[in-house]
N, CA, C and O of each residue as an XYZ file, in Angstrom:
784
protein
N      72.783    127.833    257.548
C      72.140    128.000    258.846
C      73.155    128.608    259.808
O      74.238    128.055    259.999
N      72.816    129.724    260.404
C      73.733    130.417    261.314
C      73.621    129.797    262.700
O      72.526    129.686    263.251
N      74.749    129.396    263.259
C      74.701    128.869    264.623
C      75.422    129.845    265.553
O      76.563    130.232    265.305
N      74.749    130.225    266.603
C      75.295    131.192    267.550
C      76.267    130.465    268.475
O      75.864    129.565    269.211
N      77.538    130.846    268.443
C      78.558    130.148    269.224
C      78.735    130.809    270.588
O      78.830    132.031    270.701
N      78.776    129.964    271.621
C      78.995    130.469    272.970
C      80.105    129.675    273.634
O      80.198    128.460    273.463
N      80.944    130.363    274.388
C      81.955    129.685    275.185
C      83.035    129.013    274.358
O      83.145    129.231    273.151
N      83.830    128.193    275.031
C      84.955    127.585    274.340
C      84.567    126.250    273.715
O      83.542    125.661    274.057
N      85.401    125.790    272.800
C      85.168    124.478    272.196
C      85.326    123.412    273.278
O      86.340    123.357    273.975
N      84.304    122.570    273.402
C      84.295    121.546    274.454
C      84.633    120.155    273.940
O      85.200    119.337    274.665
N      84.284    119.892    272.690
C      84.453    118.549    272.128
C      85.128    118.595    270.768
O      84.964    119.547    270.004
N      85.892    117.544    270.482
C      86.355    117.279    269.118
C      85.567    116.076    268.617
O      85.476    115.052    269.294
N      85.004    116.213    267.433
C      84.346    115.082    266.772
C      85.157    114.810    265.506
O      85.076    115.565    264.538
N      85.933    113.738    265.518
C      86.836    113.455    264.403
C      86.372    112.222    263.633
O      86.259    111.133    264.194
N      86.107    112.407    262.351
C      85.824    111.281    261.472
C      87.113    110.907    260.761
O      87.815    111.779    260.249
N      87.431    109.615    260.723
C      88.683    109.187    260.099
C      88.470    108.751    258.650
O      87.411    108.244    258.279
N      89.514    108.966    257.845
C      89.469    108.553    256.442
C      90.756    108.960    255.759
O      91.688    109.450    256.396
N      90.794    108.749    254.458
C      91.915    109.203    253.631
C      91.439    110.346    252.753
O      90.343    110.270    252.199
N      92.239    111.417    252.607
C      91.813    112.543    251.775
C      91.878    112.210    250.287
O      92.640    111.345    249.855
N      91.063    112.917    249.523
C      91.132    112.789    248.066
C      89.981    111.977    247.494
O      89.482    111.045    248.125
N      89.565    112.353    246.268
C      88.395    111.722    245.642
C      88.532    110.222    245.417
O      87.532    109.504    245.410
N      89.762    109.739    245.232
C      89.904    108.309    244.925
C      89.532    107.425    246.118
O      89.245    106.240    245.947
N      89.539    108.004    247.333
C      89.178    107.227    248.525
C      87.753    107.495    249.011
O      87.283    106.857    249.953
N      87.075    108.433    248.371
C      85.824    108.974    248.923
C      84.801    107.909    249.310
O      84.170    108.027    250.361
N      84.621    106.879    248.494
C      83.577    105.896    248.796
C      84.132    104.573    249.313
O      83.453    103.548    249.260
N      85.385    104.596    249.821
C      85.963    103.349    250.331
C      85.514    103.093    251.768
O      85.108    104.003    252.490
N      85.603    101.826    252.151
C      85.200    101.412    253.503
C      85.977    102.174    254.576
O      85.429    102.518    255.623
N      87.258    102.435    254.307
C      88.115    103.115    255.282
C      87.654    104.553    255.538
O      88.085    105.171    256.511
N      86.793    105.086    254.686
C      86.341    106.477    254.835
C      84.979    106.597    255.513
O      84.320    107.631    255.406
N      84.562    105.556    256.202
C      83.269    105.594    256.905
C      83.206    106.747    257.902
O      82.148    107.348    258.092
N      84.339    107.058    258.543
C      84.370    108.164    259.509
C      84.132    109.507    258.851
O      83.376    110.332    259.366
N      84.782    109.733    257.699
C      84.526    110.960    256.927
C      83.043    111.042    256.572
O      82.419    112.095    256.702
N      82.491    109.919    256.125
C      81.085    109.903    255.706
C      80.156    110.273    256.872
O      79.147    110.953    256.685
N      80.517    109.814    258.073
C      79.674    110.098    259.246
C      79.688    111.584    259.603
O      78.638    112.159    259.890
N      80.874    112.215    259.589
C      80.896    113.647    259.918
C      80.291    114.477    258.783
O      79.733    115.547    259.025
N      80.400    113.987    257.554
C      79.700    114.658    256.443
C      78.188    114.576    256.632
O      77.463    115.522    256.327
N      77.724    113.437    257.136
C      76.293    113.263    257.419
C      75.850    114.247    258.500
O      74.788    114.860    258.393
N      76.670    114.393    259.540
C      76.370    115.349    260.616
C      76.286    116.764    260.046
O      75.371    117.520    260.371
N      77.253    117.114    259.191
C      77.267    118.447    258.571
C      76.013    118.682    257.739
O      75.431    119.766    257.763
N      75.609    117.650    257.005
C      74.406    117.755    256.165
C      73.159    117.978    257.036
O      72.322    118.830    256.736
N      73.056    117.202    258.109
C      71.892    117.317    259.001
C      71.841    118.664    259.710
O      70.763    119.218    259.922
N      73.014    119.194    260.078
C      73.080    120.423    260.864
C      73.234    121.682    259.993
O      73.171    122.804    260.495
N      73.434    121.480    258.697
C      73.499    122.620    257.776
C      74.794    123.403    257.813
O      74.772    124.631    257.733
N      75.929    122.715    257.933
C      77.218    123.402    257.835
C      78.138    122.628    256.897
O      77.809    121.529    256.450
N      79.304    123.222    256.603
C      80.296    122.561    255.748
C      81.605    122.407    256.493
O      81.989    123.272    257.280
N      82.293    121.292    256.240
C      83.601    121.042    256.865
C      84.646    121.379    255.803
O      85.075    120.512    255.043
N      85.046    122.644    255.763
C      85.905    123.045    254.647
C      87.075    123.950    255.018
O      87.958    124.190    254.195
N      87.086    124.453    256.248
C      88.207    125.301    256.657
C      89.431    124.406    256.909
O      89.296    123.305    257.442
N      90.616    124.878    256.526
C      91.826    124.069    256.687
C      92.646    124.547    257.883
O      93.100    125.691    257.917
N      92.831    123.658    258.870
C      93.621    123.967    260.067
C      93.969    122.653    260.756
O      93.244    121.669    260.606
N      95.048    122.622    261.497
C      95.471    121.414    262.230
C      95.643    120.206    261.301
O      95.292    119.090    261.684
N      96.173    120.405    260.099
C      96.325    119.299    259.130
C      94.997    118.585    258.895
O      94.955    117.369    258.711
N      93.918    119.357    258.904
C      92.582    118.767    258.779
C      91.639    119.759    258.115
O      91.916    120.957    258.050
N      90.523    119.241    257.624
C      89.391    120.092    257.270
C      88.523    120.157    258.515
O      88.220    119.130    259.122
N      88.129    121.355    258.891
C      87.411    121.516    260.161
C      86.160    122.394    260.007
O      85.991    123.121    259.028
N      85.304    122.290    261.011
C      84.176    123.208    261.183
C      84.028    123.436    262.686
O      84.168    122.504    263.479
N      83.746    124.666    263.066
C      83.523    125.032    264.472
C      82.034    125.312    264.592
O      81.555    126.366    264.173
N      81.302    124.356    265.169
C      79.831    124.432    265.140
C      79.221    123.987    266.466
O      79.842    123.278    267.257
N      77.985    124.429    266.678
C      77.210    123.948    267.814
C      76.529    122.642    267.412
O      75.850    122.574    266.387
N      76.717    121.615    268.224
C      76.033    120.336    268.009
C      75.258    120.022    269.274
O      75.840    119.754    270.325
N      73.950    120.057    269.161
C      73.071    119.793    270.302
C      73.445    120.634    271.526
O      73.494    120.141    272.653
N      73.707    121.914    271.267
C      73.969    122.853    272.359
C      75.408    122.907    272.844
O      75.727    123.683    273.745
N      76.282    122.093    272.261
C      77.692    122.089    272.663
C      78.561    122.580    271.512
O      78.359    122.199    270.359
N      79.531    123.430    271.839
C      80.426    123.919    270.798
C      81.491    122.857    270.509
O      82.243    122.450    271.395
N      81.534    122.424    269.260
C      82.388    121.308    268.861
C      83.276    121.688    267.686
O      82.901    122.497    266.836
N      84.460    121.086    267.657
C      85.321    121.157    266.487
C      85.139    119.841    265.742
O      85.493    118.775    266.247
N      84.584    119.925    264.538
C      84.385    118.730    263.715
C      85.569    118.637    262.762
O      85.898    119.605    262.076
N      86.211    117.469    262.720
C      87.465    117.316    261.980
C      87.450    116.154    261.000
O      86.868    115.100    261.253
N      88.119    116.388    259.860
C      88.454    115.316    258.918
C      89.965    115.416    258.671
O      90.388    116.154    257.781
N      90.791    114.683    259.447
C      92.236    114.774    259.258
C      92.636    114.506    257.800
O      92.105    113.604    257.152
N      93.579    115.306    257.306
C      94.009    115.196    255.909
C      95.423    114.609    255.809
O      96.128    114.832    254.824
N      95.818    113.871    256.820
C      97.192    113.376    256.936
C      97.411    112.014    256.299
O      98.536    111.514    256.308
N      96.381    111.403    255.750
C      96.291    109.968    255.460
C      95.981    109.274    256.795
O      96.384    109.722    257.868
N      95.251    108.166    256.677
C      94.695    107.478    257.846
C      95.725    107.174    258.937
O      95.479    107.430    260.115
N      96.890    106.622    258.536
C      97.813    106.125    259.564
C      98.558    107.218    260.325
O      99.386    106.917    261.185
N      98.269    108.496    260.014
C      98.838    109.613    260.775
C      97.742    110.492    261.390
O      98.008    111.620    261.804
N      96.521    109.976    261.447
C      95.369    110.758    261.944
C      95.623    111.397    263.300
O      95.150    112.501    263.567
N      96.366    110.710    264.154
C      96.601    111.204    265.507
C      97.310    112.550    265.552
O      97.106    113.337    266.476
N      98.150    112.811    264.544
C      98.887    114.080    264.536
C      97.937    115.270    264.480
O      98.098    116.241    265.219
N      96.945    115.183    263.596
C      95.977    116.268    263.440
C      95.126    116.420    264.697
O      94.889    117.534    265.164
N      94.674    115.306    265.232
C      93.791    115.336    266.402
C      94.541    115.875    267.627
O      93.995    116.672    268.391
N      95.794    115.437    267.810
C      96.578    115.919    268.942
C      96.813    117.432    268.842
O      96.735    118.149    269.840
N      97.101    117.900    267.632
C      97.346    119.337    267.418
C      96.132    120.162    267.863
O      96.270    121.158    268.573
N      94.952    119.731    267.436
C      93.724    120.451    267.797
C      93.421    120.321    269.287
O      93.022    121.293    269.929
N      93.609    119.120    269.834
C      93.314    118.879    271.254
C      94.219    119.732    272.145
O      93.773    120.265    273.161
N      95.489    119.857    271.762
C      96.422    120.674    272.552
C      96.075    122.160    272.435
O      96.131    122.901    273.417
N      95.718    122.578    271.229
C      95.389    123.990    270.992
C      94.183    124.428    271.832
O      94.191    125.500    272.438
N      93.150    123.581    271.858
C      91.915    123.934    272.578
C      91.847    123.334    273.987
O      90.861    123.515    274.701
N      92.917    122.611    274.381
C      92.952    122.003    275.706
C      91.745    121.086    275.943
O      91.041    121.205    276.946
N      91.530    120.180    275.004
C      90.392    119.251    275.087
C      90.855    117.966    275.773
O      91.824    117.347    275.332
N      90.175    117.558    276.846
C      90.563    116.298    277.493
C      90.231    115.091    276.601
O      89.316    115.155    275.780
N      90.977    113.998    276.767
C      90.785    112.821    275.915
C      89.340    112.310    275.906
O      88.832    111.857    274.880
N      88.694    112.393    277.072
C      87.325    111.859    277.144
C      86.321    112.688    276.330
O      85.177    112.276    276.140
N      86.761    113.859    275.852
C      85.901    114.704    275.007
C      86.328    114.672    273.528
O      85.927    115.525    272.736
N      87.136    113.684    273.181
C      87.529    113.501    271.777
C      86.781    112.277    271.250
O      87.122    111.142    271.584
N      85.777    112.511    270.440
C      84.953    111.422    269.903
C      85.463    111.081    268.508
O      85.462    111.928    267.615
N      85.898    109.836    268.328
C      86.468    109.411    267.049
C      85.515    108.435    266.363
O      85.040    107.478    266.974
N      85.245    108.694    265.086
C      84.324    107.843    264.317
C      85.126    107.180    263.201
O      85.828    107.851    262.444
N      85.014    105.852    263.109
C      85.837    105.138    262.129
C      85.220    103.801    261.734
O      84.238    103.344    262.318
N      85.834    103.192    260.721
C      85.355    101.932    260.154
C      85.789    100.733    261.000
O      86.860    100.746    261.605
N      84.941     99.694    261.035
C      85.267     98.468    261.766
C      84.919     97.260    260.909
O      83.765     97.069    260.526
N      85.936     96.442    260.608
C      85.699     95.275    259.741
C      85.116     94.086    260.496
O      84.829     93.054    259.890
N      84.935     94.216    261.817
C      84.320     93.100    262.547
C      82.801     93.258    262.633
O      82.104     92.379    263.138
N      82.296     94.396    262.132
C      80.847     94.658    262.159
C      80.287     94.674    260.746
O      80.943     95.117    259.803
N      79.061     94.179    260.618
C      78.386     94.226    259.319
C      78.036     95.665    258.942
O      77.870     96.519    259.813
N      77.927     95.923    257.651
C      77.453     97.236    257.196
C      76.045     97.458    257.763
O      75.194     96.571    257.699
N      75.815     98.647    258.315
C      74.533     98.955    258.941
C      74.614     98.947    260.458
O      73.747     99.492    261.142
N      75.680     98.315    260.983
C      75.840     98.224    262.439
C      76.786     99.310    262.961
O      77.695     99.762    262.265
N      76.537     99.709    264.208
C      77.434    100.657    264.878
C      77.781    100.100    266.258
O      77.028     99.314    266.833
N      78.936    100.523    266.775
C      79.293    100.140    268.143
C      80.006    101.306    268.816
O      80.935    101.891    268.259
N      79.557    101.629    270.014
C      80.122    102.755    270.758
C      80.910    102.220    271.943
O      80.448    101.330    272.657
N      82.098    102.767    272.143
C      82.953    102.377    273.263
C      83.515    103.637    273.920
O      83.768    104.641    273.253
N      83.705    103.567    275.245
C      84.309    104.707    275.965
C      85.823    104.758    275.749
O      86.428    105.828    275.795
N      86.425    103.592    275.514
C      87.881    103.494    275.343
C      88.180    102.127    274.750
O      87.272    101.332    274.509
N      89.467    101.860    274.516
C      89.825    100.538    274.015
C      91.099    100.553    273.205
O      91.669    101.609    272.929
N      91.540     99.357    272.826
C      92.769     99.226    272.040
C      92.488     99.606    270.584
O      91.355     99.912    270.215
N      93.539     99.579    269.773
C      93.401     99.935    268.351
C      92.726     98.833    267.560
O      92.127     99.091    266.516
N      92.821     97.595    268.055
C      92.208     96.481    267.337
C      92.703     96.353    265.904
O      91.956     95.943    265.016
N      93.970     96.708    265.682
C      94.526     96.577    264.336
C      94.226     97.735    263.402
O      94.636     97.713    262.242
N      93.507     98.757    263.893
C      93.146     99.899    263.036
C      94.259    100.950    263.080
O      94.567    101.480    264.147
N      94.859    101.252    261.931
C      96.031    102.143    261.905
C      95.721    103.573    262.324
O      96.566    104.235    262.927
N      94.521    104.061    262.014
C      94.142    105.409    262.435
C      94.063    105.506    263.950
O      94.529    106.476    264.547
N      93.465    104.484    264.569
C      93.329    104.463    266.028
C      94.699    104.265    266.687
O      94.986    104.865    267.723
N      95.542    103.418    266.079
C      96.923    103.250    266.584
C      97.625    104.598    266.658
O      98.283    104.912    267.650
N      97.480    105.387    265.608
C      98.126    106.700    265.543
C      97.590    107.632    266.634
O      98.358    108.355    267.268
N      96.280    107.613    266.849
C      95.678    108.485    267.872
C      96.149    108.078    269.266
O      96.504    108.932    270.078
N      96.154    106.762    269.544
C      96.611    106.263    270.843
C      98.076    106.663    271.069
O      98.456    107.086    272.161
N      98.880    106.521    270.025
C     100.299    106.866    270.114
C     100.489    108.360    270.386
O     101.303    108.740    271.227
N      99.742    109.203    269.677
C      99.892    110.658    269.838
C      99.339    111.159    271.167
O      99.942    112.021    271.806
N      98.196    110.624    271.584
C      97.586    111.076    272.843
C      98.212    110.392    274.048
O      98.077    110.863    275.178
N      98.902    109.270    273.803
C      99.481    108.502    274.910
C      98.428    107.857    275.778
O      98.639    107.636    276.970
N      97.275    107.552    275.165
C      96.158    107.006    275.947
C      95.155    106.307    275.030
O      94.982    106.679    273.870
N      94.497    105.279    275.584
C      93.395    104.614    274.870
C      92.049    105.147    275.351
O      90.996    104.692    274.903
N      92.092    106.118    276.269
C      90.867    106.563    276.926
C      90.205    107.709    276.177
O      90.169    108.840    276.661
N      89.690    107.414    275.009
C      88.862    108.382    274.277
C      87.695    107.612    273.673
O      87.864    106.484    273.208
N      86.504    108.224    273.678
C      85.330    107.514    273.162
C      85.365    107.373    271.647
O      85.937    108.202    270.939
N      84.742    106.306    271.171
C      84.721    106.101    269.721
C      83.413    105.481    269.269
O      82.738    104.766    270.009
N      83.087    105.785    268.030
C      81.910    105.207    267.366
C      82.434    104.426    266.162
O      83.034    104.993    265.249
N      82.196    103.122    266.178
C      82.662    102.269    265.082
C      81.507    102.030    264.115
O      80.371    101.781    264.518
N      81.829    102.112    262.842
C      80.829    101.892    261.791
C      81.198    100.628    261.019
O      82.296    100.517    260.474
N      80.284     99.699    260.982
C      80.551     98.419    260.315
C      80.759     98.573    258.813
O      80.030     99.295    258.132
N      81.785     97.867    258.314
C      82.063     97.908    256.870
C      82.147     96.491    256.282
O      82.579     96.308    255.144
N      81.728     95.490    257.075
C      81.734     94.067    256.690
C      83.102     93.423    256.877
O      84.151     94.051    256.737
N      83.031     92.142    257.200
C      84.256     91.340    257.343
C      84.872     91.066    255.973
O      84.197     91.139    254.946
N      86.161     90.751    255.977
C      86.833     90.360    254.735
C      86.166     89.093    254.183
O      85.656     88.277    254.950
N      86.170     88.931    252.849
C      85.535     87.761    252.245
C      86.116     86.439    252.749
O      85.393     85.451    252.874
N      87.423     86.418    253.039
C      88.045     85.238    253.644
C      89.289     85.713    254.413
O      89.810     86.796    254.145
N      89.760     84.899    255.367
C      90.864     85.341    256.237
C      92.147     85.722    255.495
O      92.911     86.562    255.970
N      92.384     85.114    254.341
C      93.636     85.394    253.632
C      93.547     86.636    252.734
O      94.546     87.069    252.160
N      92.332     87.204    252.622
C      92.148     88.395    251.771
C      92.947     89.566    252.344
O      92.919     89.799    253.552
N      93.644     90.288    251.505
C      94.497     91.397    251.941
C      93.682     92.498    252.623
O      92.748     93.045    252.036
N      94.047     92.816    253.872
C      93.281     93.785    254.670
C      93.273     95.170    254.019
O      92.224     95.807    253.917
N      94.448     95.631    253.579
C      94.528     96.968    252.959
C      93.643     97.043    251.724
O      92.946     98.031    251.495
N      93.686     95.971    250.930
C      92.866     95.932    249.711
C      91.373     95.997    250.076
O      90.583     96.650    249.395
N      91.008     95.306    251.166
C      89.603     95.264    251.583
C      89.117     96.643    252.049
O      88.080     97.123    251.590
N      89.866     97.282    252.963
C      89.385     98.563    253.501
C      89.446     99.679    252.457
O      88.754    100.689    252.585
N      90.270     99.499    251.427
C      90.340    100.513    250.366
C      89.431    100.157    249.182
O      89.477    100.801    248.134
N      88.601     99.115    249.372
C      87.594     98.808    248.345
C      86.337     99.629    248.630
O      86.121    100.083    249.754
N      85.520     99.812    247.607
C      84.337    100.673    247.758
C      83.171     99.924    248.398
O      83.065     98.701    248.304
N      82.296    100.697    249.053
C      81.073    100.105    249.580
C      80.219     99.605    248.422
O      80.088    100.301    247.415
N      79.633     98.411    248.540
C      78.755     97.935    247.467
C      77.473     98.763    247.401
O      76.886     99.106    248.427
N      77.051     99.076    246.182
C      75.851     99.921    246.003
C      74.617     99.321    246.670
O      73.770    100.043    247.196
N      74.526     97.985    246.642
C      73.316     97.345    247.207
C      73.252     97.442    248.730
O      72.235     97.100    249.334
N      74.346     97.910    249.352
C      74.334     98.078    250.818
C      74.196     99.545    251.219
O      74.403     99.891    252.382
N      73.845    100.418    250.256
C      73.840    101.860    250.556
C      72.799    102.237    251.618
O      73.026    103.155    252.406
N      71.668    101.537    251.642
C      70.645    101.856    252.660
C      71.136    101.502    254.063
O      70.949    102.264    255.011
N      71.776    100.313    254.178
C      72.306     99.904    255.485
C      73.396    100.876    255.949
O      73.454    101.248    257.121
N      74.250    101.276    255.019
C      75.307    102.234    255.369
C      74.700    103.547    255.854
O      75.146    104.114    256.851
N      73.684    104.024    255.146
C      73.026    105.276    255.524
C      72.437    105.188    256.931
O      72.532    106.140    257.706
N      71.831    104.052    257.261
C      71.284    103.841    258.611
C      72.383    103.971    259.662
O      72.195    104.618    260.693
N      73.538    103.348    259.390
C      74.650    103.410    260.345
C      75.159    104.842    260.508
O      75.458    105.273    261.621
N      75.256    105.575    259.402
C      75.741    106.960    259.474
C      74.772    107.816    260.285
O      75.194    108.643    261.093
N      73.486    107.618    260.070
C      72.485    108.394    260.818
C      72.500    108.026    262.301
O      72.350    108.892    263.163
N      72.680    106.736    262.592
C      72.772    106.319    264.001
C      74.019    106.895    264.661
O      73.997    107.243    265.841
N      75.109    106.995    263.897
C      76.346    107.580    264.434
C      76.131    109.049    264.803
O      76.611    109.496    265.844
N      75.421    109.798    263.971
C      75.204    111.218    264.286
C      74.248    111.381    265.480
O      74.388    112.318    266.266
N      73.292    110.476    265.608
C      72.401    110.515    266.779
C      73.208    110.215    268.047
O      72.995    110.829    269.093
N      74.132    109.265    267.932
C      74.981    108.917    269.075
C      75.863    110.097    269.473
O      76.040    110.366    270.661
N      76.413    110.796    268.492
C      77.256    111.972    268.771
C      76.481    112.983    269.612
O      77.007    113.513    270.591
N      75.243    113.246    269.235
C      74.443    114.255    269.961
C      74.229    113.855    271.414
O      74.217    114.712    272.298
N      74.060    112.565    271.665
C      73.934    112.100    273.047
C      75.268    112.212    273.779
O      75.321    112.644    274.931
N      76.347    111.818    273.097
C      77.665    111.768    273.745
C      78.185    113.138    274.141
O      78.842    113.269    275.174
N      77.905    114.167    273.341
C      78.371    115.511    273.713
C      77.572    116.079    274.893
O      77.931    117.111    275.460
N      76.493    115.393    275.247
C      75.716    115.790    276.419
C      75.900    114.813    277.580
O      75.064    114.740    278.481
N      77.008    114.060    277.547
C      77.333    113.161    278.653
C      76.460    111.925    278.735
O      76.392    111.276    279.779
N      75.785    111.593    277.625
C      74.860    110.450    277.642
C      75.420    109.268    276.839
O      74.723    108.670    276.020
N      76.699    108.947    277.097
C      77.331    107.852    276.350
C      76.646    106.515    276.624
O      76.489    105.701    275.714
N      76.236    106.284    277.879
C      75.545    105.023    278.200
C      74.262    104.876    277.388
O      73.950    103.801    276.876
N      73.533    105.974    277.284
C      72.289    105.949    276.495
C      72.593    105.678    275.018
O      71.886    104.918    274.356
N      73.646    106.307    274.520
C      74.060    106.079    273.131
C      74.416    104.611    272.910
O      74.051    104.026    271.890
N      75.129    104.018    273.869
C      75.512    102.606    273.767
C      74.269    101.712    273.772
O      74.158    100.781    272.975
N      73.348    102.007    274.673
C      72.121    101.200    274.757
C      71.309    101.263    273.484
O      70.723    100.267    273.060
N      71.273    102.441    272.871
C      70.437    102.622    271.663
C      71.111    102.134    270.387
O      70.456    101.560    269.518
N      72.434    102.364    270.270
C      73.064    102.207    268.957
C      74.159    101.138    268.890
O      74.774    100.958    267.839
N      74.410    100.425    269.997
C      75.335     99.292    269.899
C      74.577     98.122    269.306
O      73.645     97.600    269.918
N      74.978     97.712    268.118
C      74.251     96.657    267.415
C      74.601     95.303    268.017
O      74.093     94.276    267.565
């Protein structure tokens, strides 16, 4: 599908994850899955390599956006995002980050205008690189750890259970609907509709 591009890139939409097939279906790759869902719905591919990321330059709901999947490994995601943000002069409030959240059940989403890293290494890296917590984010639930002593790294690098695939799909679709509202300045509406 050909999208007619006008004007400069206004938004970065970054899905977080780890590169490579061995991580493809892990909980930590919920952000990659969400931007892949957006690409599928809008009829484009995220395959060009730039800014230490796979990118696509596309119109999303009338806004020209850079869609990114950082290829740095999760805990260095901020490097790729900062590189692109500096290149295109994108303000922090126009950098939408989509990532996994272990405090939410699979199927749930939560949208925030800003906030701390909450223990998420990808978000820690972005906050460190941008020097700010003031960027909007869409969190995708990946379920809580089975018990408090369960190793966090092992949990987020485990695969989504097949029996939860419908709930996961709902969350990914809600995330892409939220993105379309957010790039049009309707973050409050996105929060009202998609904060579980």
